[in-house]
matplotlib code that plots the C-alpha trace (Angstrom):
import matplotlib.pyplot as plt

x = [124.3, 122.2, 119.7, 116.2, 114.0, 114.2, 111.3, 110.6, 108.2, 106.5, 104.5, 101.5, 101.6, 97.8, 97.1, 100.4, 99.6, 102.6, 102.6, 105.2, 106.3, 108.6, 111.6, 113.0, 116.5, 117.7, 116.4, 119.2, 118.0, 119.2, 122.5, 122.1, 119.0, 118.8, 117.1, 114.2, 113.8, 113.8, 111.2, 109.0, 109.2, 108.1, 105.1, 104.4, 104.2, 101.2, 101.5, 101.3, 102.8, 100.2, 97.3, 95.5, 95.6, 91.8, 92.3, 93.5, 96.9, 99.1, 100.3, 102.3, 100.0, 101.1, 104.4, 102.7, 103.1, 99.6, 98.3, 95.4, 92.6, 94.2, 94.7, 91.0, 90.0, 92.4, 91.1, 87.5, 88.3, 90.0, 87.1, 84.6, 82.0, 84.0, 84.3, 86.9, 85.7]
y = [96.0, 99.2, 100.2, 99.1, 100.3, 102.7, 103.0, 104.9, 103.7, 106.8, 107.2, 109.4, 112.5, 112.5, 108.9, 107.1, 104.6, 103.4, 103.7, 103.3, 105.7, 104.9, 106.9, 107.1, 105.6, 108.1, 111.1, 113.6, 115.8, 119.4, 119.9, 119.8, 117.6, 114.9, 111.5, 112.9, 115.7, 113.2, 111.0, 114.1, 115.1, 111.6, 111.9, 115.3, 113.4, 111.6, 108.0, 105.3, 101.9, 99.1, 101.5, 102.5, 106.0, 105.8, 105.3, 108.8, 110.2, 111.0, 114.6, 117.1, 119.7, 122.3, 120.5, 117.1, 114.0, 112.5, 109.1, 108.8, 108.9, 111.8, 113.7, 113.3, 114.5, 117.5, 118.3, 118.2, 120.4, 122.9, 123.1, 125.9, 124.6, 121.4, 119.4, 117.0, 113.5]
z = [95.1, 95.6, 98.2, 97.3, 100.1, 103.1, 105.6, 108.7, 111.5, 112.9, 116.1, 115.6, 117.7, 118.0, 119.1, 119.4, 116.6, 114.7, 110.9, 108.2, 105.4, 102.5, 101.4, 97.8, 98.1, 95.5, 97.5, 98.5, 101.4, 101.7, 103.6, 107.3, 107.4, 110.0, 109.5, 111.6, 109.0, 106.2, 108.0, 108.6, 105.0, 104.0, 106.4, 104.8, 101.5, 102.8, 101.7, 104.4, 103.5, 103.5, 102.8, 99.7, 98.4, 98.9, 102.6, 103.0, 103.9, 106.8, 107.4, 109.4, 110.9, 113.4, 113.8, 114.7, 112.6, 112.2, 111.1, 108.6, 111.2, 113.1, 109.9, 109.0, 112.5, 112.3, 108.8, 110.0, 113.0, 110.7, 108.3, 108.8, 111.2, 111.6, 114.8, 116.1, 117.1]

ax = plt.figure().add_subplot(projection="3d")
ax.plot(x, y, z, "-o")
ax.set_aspect("equal")
plt.show()
């Protein structure tokens, strides 16, 4: 029997909300990567389990793993003339 699903529950570095990201069971990380590195890479991929792609995406920005709302706020703040709510 093969592995069907691998998930990580991540705590947002912006607000502390927990969200889940999925991992491809066939993914082979580079040598020397920890499970934390693999989870961070999945967050960088942007898809949050249980959400629609239309809801937005999670991200890694300035070394912080961010949920969808915190990613939106960081993106707005980084935009020219943007502000963070």
